[in-house]
C-alpha positions in Angstrom: -6.1 -120.7 -20.5 -5.4 -122.1 -17.0 -3.3 -120.0 -14.7 -1.2 -122.4 -12.8 -0.9 -121.5 -9.1 2.3 -121.7 -7.1 2.0 -124.1 -4.2 3.0 -121.8 -1.4 1.2 -118.8 -3.0 -1.9 -120.9 -3.1 -1.8 -121.8 0.5 -1.1 -118.2 1.5 -3.6 -116.6 -0.9 -6.8 -117.3 1.1 -6.8 -115.9 4.7 -4.8 -112.7 4.5 -4.5 -110.2 7.4 -7.7 -108.3 7.9 -7.3 -105.7 10.7 -4.4 -107.6 12.2 -3.1 -106.6 15.6 0.1 -104.7 15.0 2.3 -103.1 17.8 5.7 -101.7 18.5 6.8 -102.8 21.9 9.4 -100.8 23.6 10.9 -102.2 26.8 13.6 -101.6 29.4 14.8 -104.5 31.5 13.6 -106.2 33.5 10.5 -107.1 31.5 8.5 -110.1 30.7 5.1 -110.5 28.9 3.0 -113.6 28.9 1.1 -114.2 25.6 -2.2 -116.1 25.9 -4.1 -114.6 23.0 -4.7 -117.9 21.2 -4.0 -116.3 17.9 -3.1 -118.8 15.1 0.1 -116.9 14.0 2.3 -114.1 15.3 5.3 -112.6 13.5 7.9 -110.8 15.7 11.0 -108.9 14.7 13.6 -107.1 16.8 14.9 -103.7 15.7 16.8 -102.8 18.8 18.2 -104.7 21.7 17.5 -108.3 22.5 14.4 -110.4 23.3 13.8 -114.0 24.4 10.9 -116.0 23.3 10.1 -118.8 25.7 7.6 -121.4 24.5 5.4 -123.4 26.9 5.9 -127.1 27.4 9.7 -127.1 27.9 10.6 -125.9 24.4 14.0 -124.3 23.9 14.0 -120.5 24.4 14.9 -118.5 21.3 17.0 -115.3 21.4 16.2 -112.6 18.9 18.8 -109.9 18.1 18.4 -106.9 15.8 17.2 -108.0 12.4 16.1 -111.5 13.6 12.5 -112.6 13.0 10.4 -115.3 14.6 7.0 -116.8 13.9 5.0 -118.3 16.8 2.2 -120.7 15.9 -0.8 -120.6 18.2 -2.9 -121.3 20.0 -0.3 -122.4 22.6 0.9 -119.7 25.0 4.5 -118.4 25.2 6.4 -115.6 26.9 8.6 -112.8 25.6 11.2 -111.4 28.0 14.6 -109.8 28.5 15.7 -113.1 30.0 14.3 -116.6 30.1 14.3 -116.4 33.9 12.3 -113.1 34.2 8.9 -113.7 35.7 5.9 -112.4 33.6 4.7 -108.9 34.7 2.0 -108.5 32.0 -0.4 -110.8 30.2 -1.8 -110.4 26.7 -5.2 -112.1 26.1 -7.4 -112.6 23.0 -7.7 -109.4 20.9 -4.5 -107.9 22.3 -6.1 -107.0 25.6 -3.4 -106.4 28.2 -3.5 -106.6 32.0 -1.4 -107.5 35.0 -1.4 -111.0 36.3 -3.8 -109.7 38.9 -6.2 -108.5 36.2 -5.5 -104.7 36.3 -5.7 -103.2 32.8 -2.4 -101.9 31.3 -3.5 -100.6 27.9 -3.5 -96.9 29.0 -0.7 -96.9 31.6 1.8 -98.5 29.2 0.6 -96.7 26.0 3.5 -94.8 24.4 1.9 -93.5 21.2 0.1 -94.8 18.1 0.4 -98.6 18.1 3.3 -98.2 20.5 3.3 -99.8 24.0 5.9 -100.6 26.7 7.4 -99.7 30.0 9.8 -96.9 28.8 9.7 -94.7 25.8 13.5 -94.8 25.5 13.8 -98.5 26.4 16.7 -100.4 25.0 14.6 -103.1 23.3 12.1 -102.6 20.5 10.1 -105.5 19.0 7.6 -105.2 16.1 4.7 -107.5 16.5 2.1 -108.6 13.9 -0.6 -111.0 15.0 -3.1 -112.7 12.6 -6.6 -113.4 13.8 -7.6 -115.6 10.9 -10.5 -118.1 11.1 -10.3 -119.5 7.6 -8.3 -122.7 7.0 -6.9 -122.4 3.5 -3.5 -122.2 5.2 -4.2 -124.9 7.7 -1.8 -127.3 5.9 0.8 -124.5 6.1 0.2 -123.9 9.8 0.3 -127.6 10.6 3.6 -127.8 8.8 5.2 -125.1 11.0 6.9 -125.8 14.3 5.5 -124.0 17.4 8.3 -121.5 17.1 10.6 -120.8 14.2 13.5 -118.3 14.0 15.0 -116.6 10.9 18.4 -114.9 11.5 19.0 -111.4 10.3 19.8 -111.2 6.6 18.3 -114.7 5.8 15.4 -113.2 3.8 17.2 -110.1 2.4 14.0 -108.2 2.7 13.6 -104.4 3.3 10.1 -104.9 4.7 11.2 -104.7 8.4 12.3 -101.2 7.8 9.0 -100.4 6.0 7.0 -101.9 8.9 9.0 -99.9 11.4 8.3 -96.7 9.6 4.6 -97.4 9.0 3.5 -99.0 12.2 3.1 -95.7 14.2 1.5 -93.6 11.4 -2.1 -92.6 12.0 -3.4 -91.9 8.5 -6.6 -92.9 6.6 -6.4 -96.5 5.5 -3.3 -97.2 7.5 -4.6 -100.5 8.8 -4.9 -101.8 5.2 -1.3 -100.7 4.5 -0.1 -102.5 7.6 -2.0 -105.7 6.8 -0.4 -105.9 3.3 3.1 -105.2 4.7 2.5 -107.9 7.3 1.4 -110.4 4.6 4.5 -109.7 2.5 6.8 -110.1 5.5 5.2 -113.4 6.4 5.5 -114.8 2.9 9.1 -113.7 2.8 9.9 -115.2 6.2 8.3 -118.6 5.4 9.8 -118.8 2.0 13.2 -118.2 3.4 12.7 -120.6 6.3 11.4 -123.4 4.1 14.4 -123.0 1.7 17.0 -123.5 4.5 18.8 -126.8 4.4 18.1 -127.4 8.1 14.4 -126.6 7.9 12.0 -129.6 8.1 9.9 -128.4 5.2 6.6 -130.2 4.6 6.3 -132.7 1.9 4.1 -130.6 -0.4 6.7 -127.8 -0.3 9.6 -130.1 -1.2 7.5 -131.7 -3.9 7.0 -128.5 -5.8 10.5 -129.0 -7.2 9.6 -132.3 -8.8 8.6 -131.9 -12.4 5.6 -134.2 -12.3 4.4 -133.9 -8.7 5.0 -130.2 -8.6 2.9 -129.8 -11.7 0.1 -132.0 -10.3 0.0 -129.9 -7.1 -0.3 -126.7 -9.1 -3.1 -128.2 -11.3 -5.0 -129.4 -8.3 -4.8 -126.0 -6.6 -5.6 -124.0 -9.8 -8.6 -126.1 -10.7 -10.0 -127.8 -7.5 -13.5 -128.1 -9.0 -12.4 -130.1 -12.0 -13.3 -133.8 -11.6 -9.7 -135.0 -11.4 -8.6 -138.6 -11.5 -5.1 -139.9 -11.0 -5.1 -140.9 -14.7 -6.1 -137.4 -15.9 -3.5 -135.7 -13.6 -0.8 -138.2 -14.9 -1.8 -137.4 -18.5 -1.6 -133.7 -17.9 1.9 -134.1 -16.3 3.1 -136.4 -19.0 3.8 -139.5 -16.8 2.1 -142.8 -16.2 -0.7 -143.2 -13.7 1.2 -145.6 -11.5 4.3 -143.5 -11.7 2.5 -140.3 -10.6 0.6 -142.1 -7.8 3.8 -143.7 -6.4 5.9 -140.5 -6.7 3.2 -138.2 -5.3 2.7 -140.4 -2.3 6.4 -140.7 -1.7 7.1 -136.9 -1.8 3.8 -135.4 -0.4 3.1 -138.1 2.1 -0.4 -139.0 0.9 -2.0 -140.1 -2.4 -3.1 -137.5 -5.0 -6.8 -138.0 -4.4 -6.4 -137.6 -0.6 -4.5 -134.4 -1.2 -7.2 -133.2 -3.5 -9.9 -133.9 -0.9 -7.9 -132.1 1.8 -7.4 -129.1 -0.5 -11.1 -128.9 -1.5 -12.2 -129.1 2.1 -9.7 -126.4 3.1 -11.1 -124.1 0.4 -14.6 -125.0 1.5 -13.8 -124.1 5.1 -12.4 -120.7 4.0 -15.5 -120.0 1.9 -17.9 -121.0 4.7 -16.3 -118.6 7.2 -15.3 -115.8 4.8 -18.4 -115.5 2.6 -22.2 -115.7 2.7 -22.3 -118.3 -0.1 -24.7 -121.2 0.5 -23.4 -124.6 1.2 -24.6 -125.7 -2.2 -22.7 -122.9 -3.9 -19.6 -123.7 -1.9 -19.9 -127.3 -2.8 -19.9 -126.5 -6.6 -17.0 -124.2 -6.3 -14.7 -126.7 -4.7 -15.7 -129.8 -6.8 -18.6 -131.5 -5.1 -21.7 -132.3 -7.0 -24.1 -131.2 -4.2 -24.3 -129.8 -0.7 -25.0 -133.4 0.5 -21.7 -134.7 -0.9 -19.8 -131.8 0.6 -21.5 -132.3 4.0 -20.7 -136.0 4.1 -17.0 -135.4 3.2 -16.7 -132.4 5.5 -18.2 -134.2 8.5 -16.2 -137.4 7.9 -12.9 -135.5 7.9 -13.6 -132.6 10.3 -16.1 -134.1 12.6 -18.7 -131.3 12.1 -21.1 -130.3 9.4 -20.4 -127.3 7.2 -23.2 -125.4 8.9 -21.7 -126.1 12.4 -18.3 -125.0 11.1 -19.7 -121.8 9.7 -21.4 -120.8 12.9 -18.6 -122.0 15.1 -20.9 -124.1 17.1 -21.2 -127.8 17.7 -24.0 -129.8 19.2 -23.4 -130.8 22.9 -23.4 -134.5 23.7 -26.5 -134.4 25.8 -29.9 -133.6 24.2 -33.5 -133.9 25.0 -35.8 -135.5 22.4 -38.5 -133.4 20.9 -42.0 -134.4 21.9 -43.9 -136.3 19.2 -47.3 -135.2 20.5 -47.2 -131.5 19.9 -44.8 -130.0 22.4 -42.7 -126.9 21.4 -40.0 -129.1 20.1 -39.7 -129.1 16.3 -40.7 -132.4 14.7 -39.9 -133.3 11.1 -41.7 -135.9 9.1 -39.9 -137.6 6.3 -40.3 -140.8 4.3 -36.8 -140.5 3.0 -33.4 -139.6 4.5 -33.5 -137.1 7.3 -31.8 -134.5 5.2 -34.8 -134.3 2.9 -37.4 -132.9 5.2 -40.8 -131.2 5.4 -41.0 -129.1 8.6 -44.3 -129.1 10.5 -44.5 -125.8 12.4 -41.8 -123.3 11.4 -41.2 -123.4 7.6 -38.6 -120.7 7.1 -35.6 -121.6 5.0 -33.4 -120.8 7.9 -35.1 -123.5 10.0 -34.6 -126.0 7.2 -30.8 -125.1 7.1 -30.6 -125.4 10.9 -32.4 -128.7 10.8 -29.7 -130.1 8.5 -27.0 -129.4 11.1 -28.9 -131.0 14.1 -28.7 -134.7 15.2 -31.9 -136.6 14.5 -33.7 -139.5 16.1 -35.9 -141.7 13.8 -39.1 -143.3 15.0 -41.6 -145.5 13.1 -45.0 -143.7 13.1 -48.4 -145.3 12.4 -49.0 -145.9 8.8 -45.4 -146.9 8.1 -44.0 -143.4 7.7 -40.8 -142.4 9.5 -41.0 -139.6 12.0 -37.6 -137.9 12.4 -37.2 -135.7 15.5 -34.4 -133.2 16.0 -32.4 -133.7 19.1 -32.6 -130.3 20.8 -29.9 -129.3 23.4 -31.2 -128.7 27.0 -31.3 -125.1 28.0 
Protein backbone atom coordinates (compact mmCIF):
# COMPACT_ATOMS: atom_id res chain seq x y z
CA UNK A 1 0.00 0.00 0.00
CA UNK A 2 1.32 3.45 -0.93
CA UNK A 3 1.41 6.02 1.85
CA UNK A 4 0.43 9.28 0.18
CA UNK A 5 2.53 12.19 1.40
CA UNK A 6 1.14 15.62 2.20
CA UNK A 7 2.71 18.25 -0.05
CA UNK A 8 3.95 20.62 2.67
CA UNK A 9 5.02 17.75 4.91
CA UNK A 10 7.02 16.30 2.05
CA UNK A 11 8.90 19.52 1.51
CA UNK A 12 9.67 19.93 5.21
CA UNK A 13 10.48 16.28 5.89
CA UNK A 14 14.02 16.25 4.47
CA UNK A 15 16.35 18.83 6.03
CA UNK A 16 15.35 19.10 9.66
CA UNK A 17 17.21 21.04 12.33
CA UNK A 18 20.43 19.29 13.29
CA UNK A 19 22.20 21.17 16.02
CA UNK A 20 20.42 24.42 15.15
CA UNK A 21 21.63 27.68 16.64
CA UNK A 22 19.14 28.62 19.37
CA UNK A 23 19.37 31.67 21.58
CA UNK A 24 17.38 33.83 23.98
CA UNK A 25 18.35 37.44 23.37
CA UNK A 26 17.64 39.89 26.21
CA UNK A 27 18.10 43.56 25.43
CA UNK A 28 17.62 47.00 26.95
CA UNK A 29 17.38 50.00 24.55
CA UNK A 30 19.22 51.31 22.75
CA UNK A 31 20.31 48.14 20.95
CA UNK A 32 20.84 46.95 17.39
CA UNK A 33 22.35 43.72 16.04
CA UNK A 34 23.40 43.22 12.44
CA UNK A 35 22.84 39.64 11.16
CA UNK A 36 25.25 38.46 8.46
CA UNK A 37 25.32 34.73 9.22
CA UNK A 38 24.16 33.72 5.71
CA UNK A 39 21.89 31.09 7.26
CA UNK A 40 19.10 29.91 4.96
CA UNK A 41 16.33 30.34 7.52
CA UNK A 42 15.84 31.99 10.90
CA UNK A 43 12.74 31.92 13.10
CA UNK A 44 12.28 34.74 15.63
CA UNK A 45 9.60 35.33 18.22
CA UNK A 46 9.19 38.06 20.83
CA UNK A 47 8.12 37.12 24.34
CA UNK A 48 8.60 40.54 26.01
CA UNK A 49 8.90 44.08 24.72
CA UNK A 50 9.27 45.02 21.06
CA UNK A 51 11.81 44.38 18.32
CA UNK A 52 12.18 45.70 14.79
CA UNK A 53 13.52 43.63 11.91
CA UNK A 54 15.03 45.76 9.17
CA UNK A 55 15.81 43.91 5.92
CA UNK A 56 18.55 45.08 3.58
CA UNK A 57 17.80 46.54 0.20
CA UNK A 58 15.15 49.01 1.25
CA UNK A 59 12.61 46.45 2.48
CA UNK A 60 9.88 47.60 4.84
CA UNK A 61 10.86 47.22 8.54
CA UNK A 62 8.68 44.83 10.53
CA UNK A 63 7.68 45.41 14.17
CA UNK A 64 7.33 42.37 16.43
CA UNK A 65 5.37 42.54 19.67
CA UNK A 66 4.85 39.80 22.29
CA UNK A 67 3.55 36.65 20.61
CA UNK A 68 4.50 37.77 17.11
CA UNK A 69 6.76 35.53 15.03
CA UNK A 70 8.86 36.19 11.96
CA UNK A 71 10.85 34.09 9.50
CA UNK A 72 13.86 35.60 7.74
CA UNK A 73 15.04 33.81 4.61
CA UNK A 74 18.78 34.00 3.98
CA UNK A 75 21.39 34.49 2.93
CA UNK A 76 20.69 38.22 2.68
CA UNK A 77 21.63 40.20 5.83
CA UNK A 78 19.21 42.10 8.05
CA UNK A 79 19.19 43.99 11.33
CA UNK A 80 17.22 43.53 14.55
CA UNK A 81 16.91 46.58 16.78
CA UNK A 82 14.83 48.53 19.27
CA UNK A 83 14.16 51.08 16.50
CA UNK A 84 14.76 51.09 12.73
CA UNK A 85 17.03 54.10 13.16
CA UNK A 86 19.36 52.63 15.79
CA UNK A 87 22.83 51.98 14.37
CA UNK A 88 24.17 48.41 14.75
CA UNK A 89 26.39 47.83 17.78
CA UNK A 90 27.04 44.12 17.27
CA UNK A 91 27.40 41.81 14.29
CA UNK A 92 26.45 38.12 14.06
CA UNK A 93 28.47 36.14 11.52
CA UNK A 94 28.31 32.55 10.25
CA UNK A 95 27.90 29.98 13.00
CA UNK A 96 26.48 32.54 15.41
CA UNK A 97 29.88 34.16 16.06
CA UNK A 98 29.32 37.61 17.55
CA UNK A 99 31.63 40.62 17.64
CA UNK A 100 31.58 44.40 17.51
CA UNK A 101 31.74 46.23 14.22
CA UNK A 102 35.45 46.67 14.95
CA UNK A 103 35.92 42.91 15.33
CA UNK A 104 36.10 42.60 19.11
CA UNK A 105 34.47 39.37 20.37
CA UNK A 106 31.26 39.69 22.39
CA UNK A 107 30.38 36.06 23.12
CA UNK A 108 31.62 36.17 26.72
CA UNK A 109 31.02 39.81 27.63
CA UNK A 110 27.33 39.58 26.67
CA UNK A 111 26.72 36.05 27.89
CA UNK A 112 23.87 35.95 30.40
CA UNK A 113 23.49 32.19 30.90
CA UNK A 114 22.80 28.98 29.00
CA UNK A 115 21.83 29.97 25.44
CA UNK A 116 21.08 33.44 26.76
CA UNK A 117 22.80 36.55 25.49
CA UNK A 118 22.26 40.29 25.63
CA UNK A 119 23.22 43.65 27.10
CA UNK A 120 21.12 43.42 30.29
CA UNK A 121 19.85 40.44 32.26
CA UNK A 122 16.70 42.40 33.16
CA UNK A 123 16.27 43.99 29.73
CA UNK A 124 12.81 44.93 28.57
CA UNK A 125 12.93 42.97 25.31
CA UNK A 126 13.32 39.21 24.93
CA UNK A 127 13.56 37.51 21.54
CA UNK A 128 13.77 33.73 20.99
CA UNK A 129 15.87 32.90 17.96
CA UNK A 130 16.21 29.60 16.08
CA UNK A 131 18.54 29.48 13.10
CA UNK A 132 18.72 26.60 10.62
CA UNK A 133 22.08 25.72 9.05
CA UNK A 134 20.76 23.27 6.46
CA UNK A 135 22.64 22.42 3.28
CA UNK A 136 20.14 19.97 1.79
CA UNK A 137 17.68 21.28 -0.79
CA UNK A 138 14.59 19.19 -0.34
CA UNK A 139 12.96 22.38 0.92
CA UNK A 140 14.51 24.59 -1.76
CA UNK A 141 11.11 24.98 -3.43
CA UNK A 142 9.69 26.02 -0.08
CA UNK A 143 12.45 28.53 0.63
CA UNK A 144 12.14 29.98 -2.84
CA UNK A 145 8.42 30.44 -2.28
CA UNK A 146 8.94 32.53 0.85
CA UNK A 147 9.48 36.29 0.88
CA UNK A 148 12.75 37.56 2.39
CA UNK A 149 10.85 38.34 5.59
CA UNK A 150 7.43 37.20 6.74
CA UNK A 151 5.53 38.06 9.90
CA UNK A 152 2.85 36.09 11.72
CA UNK A 153 0.83 38.06 14.31
CA UNK A 154 0.25 36.71 17.80
CA UNK A 155 -2.52 34.12 17.90
CA UNK A 156 -2.45 33.42 14.16
CA UNK A 157 -1.05 29.91 14.63
CA UNK A 158 -2.74 29.11 17.97
CA UNK A 159 0.35 27.14 18.98
CA UNK A 160 1.65 26.62 22.53
CA UNK A 161 5.15 25.92 21.23
CA UNK A 162 6.51 29.41 21.88
CA UNK A 163 5.98 28.80 25.59
CA UNK A 164 7.63 25.39 25.30
CA UNK A 165 10.66 26.87 23.54
CA UNK A 166 10.89 29.66 26.11
CA UNK A 167 10.99 27.05 28.89
CA UNK A 168 13.40 24.66 27.17
CA UNK A 169 15.92 27.01 25.57
CA UNK A 170 17.92 27.72 28.73
CA UNK A 171 17.95 24.17 30.09
CA UNK A 172 21.29 22.39 30.19
CA UNK A 173 20.44 18.69 30.22
CA UNK A 174 21.62 15.62 28.28
CA UNK A 175 20.14 15.54 24.80
CA UNK A 176 18.77 19.06 25.12
CA UNK A 177 19.92 20.10 21.65
CA UNK A 178 17.79 17.34 20.13
CA UNK A 179 14.75 18.50 22.08
CA UNK A 180 15.29 22.06 20.90
CA UNK A 181 15.76 20.96 17.29
CA UNK A 182 12.43 19.17 17.30
CA UNK A 183 10.59 22.04 18.99
CA UNK A 184 12.04 24.41 16.39
CA UNK A 185 10.90 22.11 13.57
CA UNK A 186 7.36 22.02 14.91
CA UNK A 187 7.28 25.78 15.34
CA UNK A 188 8.48 26.35 11.79
CA UNK A 189 5.88 24.00 10.32
CA UNK A 190 3.17 25.69 12.34
CA UNK A 191 4.26 29.19 11.33
CA UNK A 192 4.49 28.36 7.63
CA UNK A 193 1.23 26.47 7.58
CA UNK A 194 -0.55 29.38 9.25
CA UNK A 195 1.12 31.92 6.98
CA UNK A 196 0.31 30.05 3.76
CA UNK A 197 -3.32 29.76 4.85
CA UNK A 198 -3.79 33.50 5.27
CA UNK A 199 -5.88 35.15 2.52
CA UNK A 200 -3.26 37.87 1.98
CA UNK A 201 -0.33 35.46 1.74
CA UNK A 202 1.10 34.88 -1.73
CA UNK A 203 1.29 31.12 -1.34
CA UNK A 204 3.21 29.24 -4.05
CA UNK A 205 1.34 27.38 -6.74
CA UNK A 206 2.14 23.92 -5.39
CA UNK A 207 0.64 24.87 -2.01
CA UNK A 208 -2.57 26.23 -3.47
CA UNK A 209 -2.83 23.26 -5.81
CA UNK A 210 -2.98 20.77 -2.97
CA UNK A 211 -6.67 21.64 -2.53
CA UNK A 212 -7.51 20.63 -6.11
CA UNK A 213 -8.76 17.01 -6.16
CA UNK A 214 -6.82 15.93 -9.25
CA UNK A 215 -3.69 18.09 -9.08
CA UNK A 216 -3.34 17.71 -5.32
CA UNK A 217 -3.49 13.94 -5.71
CA UNK A 218 -0.91 14.05 -8.51
CA UNK A 219 1.47 16.09 -6.34
CA UNK A 220 1.12 13.62 -3.48
CA UNK A 221 1.73 10.65 -5.77
CA UNK A 222 4.87 12.25 -7.23
CA UNK A 223 6.27 12.97 -3.79
CA UNK A 224 5.34 9.59 -2.37
CA UNK A 225 6.84 7.60 -5.26
CA UNK A 226 9.47 9.73 -6.99
CA UNK A 227 11.32 6.67 -8.34
CA UNK A 228 8.29 5.36 -10.18
CA UNK A 229 8.55 5.91 -13.98
CA UNK A 230 5.63 8.30 -14.07
CA UNK A 231 4.09 9.59 -17.28
CA UNK A 232 1.35 12.19 -17.51
CA UNK A 233 -1.00 9.46 -18.72
CA UNK A 234 -0.27 7.25 -15.69
CA UNK A 235 -0.71 10.15 -13.28
CA UNK A 236 -3.98 11.09 -14.96
CA UNK A 237 -5.26 7.52 -14.72
CA UNK A 238 -4.35 7.36 -11.03
CA UNK A 239 -6.19 10.63 -10.44
CA UNK A 240 -9.23 9.64 -12.49
CA UNK A 241 -8.97 12.42 -15.08
CA UNK A 242 -7.90 12.71 -18.70
CA UNK A 243 -4.27 13.19 -19.67
CA UNK A 244 -4.94 16.53 -21.36
CA UNK A 245 -7.10 17.69 -18.48
CA UNK A 246 -4.45 16.93 -15.86
CA UNK A 247 -1.64 18.50 -17.89
CA UNK A 248 -3.63 21.69 -18.41
CA UNK A 249 -4.89 21.96 -14.83
CA UNK A 250 -1.52 21.07 -13.29
CA UNK A 251 0.34 23.69 -15.32
CA UNK A 252 -2.32 26.29 -14.56
CA UNK A 253 -2.20 25.77 -10.78
CA UNK A 254 1.42 24.78 -10.12
CA UNK A 255 3.04 26.96 -12.77
CA UNK A 256 4.89 24.17 -14.60
CA UNK A 257 3.95 20.90 -16.34
CA UNK A 258 3.76 17.65 -14.35
CA UNK A 259 6.99 16.19 -15.76
CA UNK A 260 8.91 19.41 -15.06
CA UNK A 261 7.71 19.33 -11.47
CA UNK A 262 8.69 15.65 -11.22
CA UNK A 263 12.19 16.45 -12.46
CA UNK A 264 12.57 19.28 -9.97
CA UNK A 265 11.39 17.12 -7.10
CA UNK A 266 13.70 14.25 -8.04
CA UNK A 267 16.70 16.55 -8.26
CA UNK A 268 15.79 18.16 -4.94
CA UNK A 269 15.71 14.73 -3.33
CA UNK A 270 19.00 13.83 -5.01
CA UNK A 271 20.62 17.01 -3.70
CA UNK A 272 19.55 16.18 -0.15
CA UNK A 273 20.84 12.61 -0.42
CA UNK A 274 24.16 13.76 -1.89
CA UNK A 275 24.80 16.16 0.97
CA UNK A 276 23.19 14.19 3.78
CA UNK A 277 24.31 10.60 3.11
CA UNK A 278 27.31 8.61 1.89
CA UNK A 279 25.27 6.88 -0.82
CA UNK A 280 26.99 6.57 -4.19
CA UNK A 281 25.74 8.65 -7.10
CA UNK A 282 24.48 5.43 -8.70
CA UNK A 283 22.48 4.57 -5.58
CA UNK A 284 21.07 8.09 -5.35
CA UNK A 285 20.07 7.93 -9.00
CA UNK A 286 18.09 4.72 -8.46
CA UNK A 287 16.37 6.09 -5.38
CA UNK A 288 15.06 9.18 -7.13
CA UNK A 289 14.00 7.59 -10.42
CA UNK A 290 16.97 7.73 -12.77
CA UNK A 291 18.20 4.64 -14.57
CA UNK A 292 21.89 5.32 -13.95
CA UNK A 293 24.36 7.75 -12.46
CA UNK A 294 25.00 9.06 -15.98
CA UNK A 295 21.33 9.95 -16.43
CA UNK A 296 21.20 11.69 -13.05
CA UNK A 297 24.45 13.56 -13.71
CA UNK A 298 23.21 14.84 -17.05
CA UNK A 299 19.94 16.12 -15.56
CA UNK A 300 21.62 17.49 -12.45
CA UNK A 301 24.21 19.46 -14.40
CA UNK A 302 21.66 20.70 -16.92
CA UNK A 303 19.43 22.12 -14.20
CA UNK A 304 21.92 23.09 -11.48
CA UNK A 305 25.03 23.82 -13.48
CA UNK A 306 27.29 21.46 -11.50
CA UNK A 307 27.75 17.71 -11.40
CA UNK A 308 26.45 15.65 -8.47
CA UNK A 309 30.01 15.14 -7.27
CA UNK A 310 30.76 18.86 -7.35
CA UNK A 311 27.55 19.53 -5.46
CA UNK A 312 28.38 16.88 -2.86
CA UNK A 313 31.82 18.31 -2.12
CA UNK A 314 30.67 21.91 -2.33
CA UNK A 315 33.33 22.71 -4.92
CA UNK A 316 33.20 23.84 -8.49
CA UNK A 317 35.89 23.89 -11.11
CA UNK A 318 37.47 27.34 -11.64
CA UNK A 319 37.24 28.79 -15.14
CA UNK A 320 41.00 28.75 -15.73
CA UNK A 321 42.80 25.43 -15.98
CA UNK A 322 46.06 24.09 -17.25
CA UNK A 323 46.03 21.13 -19.60
CA UNK A 324 47.61 17.93 -18.34
CA UNK A 325 50.79 17.03 -20.25
CA UNK A 326 50.33 14.21 -22.75
CA UNK A 327 53.96 13.13 -22.52
CA UNK A 328 54.23 11.81 -19.01
CA UNK A 329 54.03 14.90 -16.78
CA UNK A 330 52.49 14.62 -13.28
CA UNK A 331 49.11 15.53 -14.78
CA UNK A 332 46.61 12.66 -14.86
CA UNK A 333 45.91 11.52 -18.39
CA UNK A 334 43.01 9.26 -19.29
CA UNK A 335 42.74 7.22 -22.46
CA UNK A 336 39.33 6.32 -23.76
CA UNK A 337 37.91 5.13 -27.02
CA UNK A 338 34.37 5.98 -25.90
CA UNK A 339 32.77 8.88 -24.03
CA UNK A 340 34.99 10.56 -21.42
CA UNK A 341 32.86 9.29 -18.59
CA UNK A 342 33.89 5.69 -19.35
CA UNK A 343 37.57 5.77 -18.62
CA UNK A 344 40.68 3.76 -17.87
CA UNK A 345 43.12 5.68 -15.72
CA UNK A 346 46.82 5.44 -16.51
CA UNK A 347 48.71 6.10 -13.30
CA UNK A 348 46.47 6.33 -10.22
CA UNK A 349 43.79 3.64 -10.39
CA UNK A 350 41.87 4.05 -7.15
CA UNK A 351 38.09 4.24 -7.31
CA UNK A 352 38.28 7.68 -5.73
CA UNK A 353 40.34 8.94 -8.66
CA UNK A 354 37.80 7.56 -11.09
CA UNK A 355 34.99 9.33 -9.23
CA UNK A 356 36.95 12.56 -9.15
CA UNK A 357 37.69 12.22 -12.85
CA UNK A 358 33.99 12.13 -13.64
CA UNK A 359 33.58 15.58 -12.09
CA UNK A 360 36.48 17.29 -13.93
CA UNK A 361 36.34 19.03 -17.30
CA UNK A 362 38.05 17.14 -20.10
CA UNK A 363 39.94 18.02 -23.26
CA UNK A 364 39.86 15.45 -26.09
CA UNK A 365 42.82 14.91 -28.42
CA UNK A 366 43.20 12.51 -31.29
CA UNK A 367 46.19 10.27 -30.58
CA UNK A 368 48.22 8.12 -33.03
CA UNK A 369 46.39 4.98 -34.04
CA UNK A 370 42.99 6.65 -34.06
CA UNK A 371 42.27 6.40 -30.34
CA UNK A 372 41.05 9.37 -28.37
CA UNK A 373 43.17 10.74 -25.57
CA UNK A 374 41.10 12.57 -23.03
CA UNK A 375 42.97 14.80 -20.58
CA UNK A 376 41.60 16.18 -17.37
CA UNK A 377 41.71 19.96 -17.14
CA UNK A 378 43.51 20.51 -13.84
CA UNK A 379 43.17 23.86 -11.99
CA UNK A 380 46.32 25.90 -11.51
CA UNK A 381 47.67 25.88 -7.96
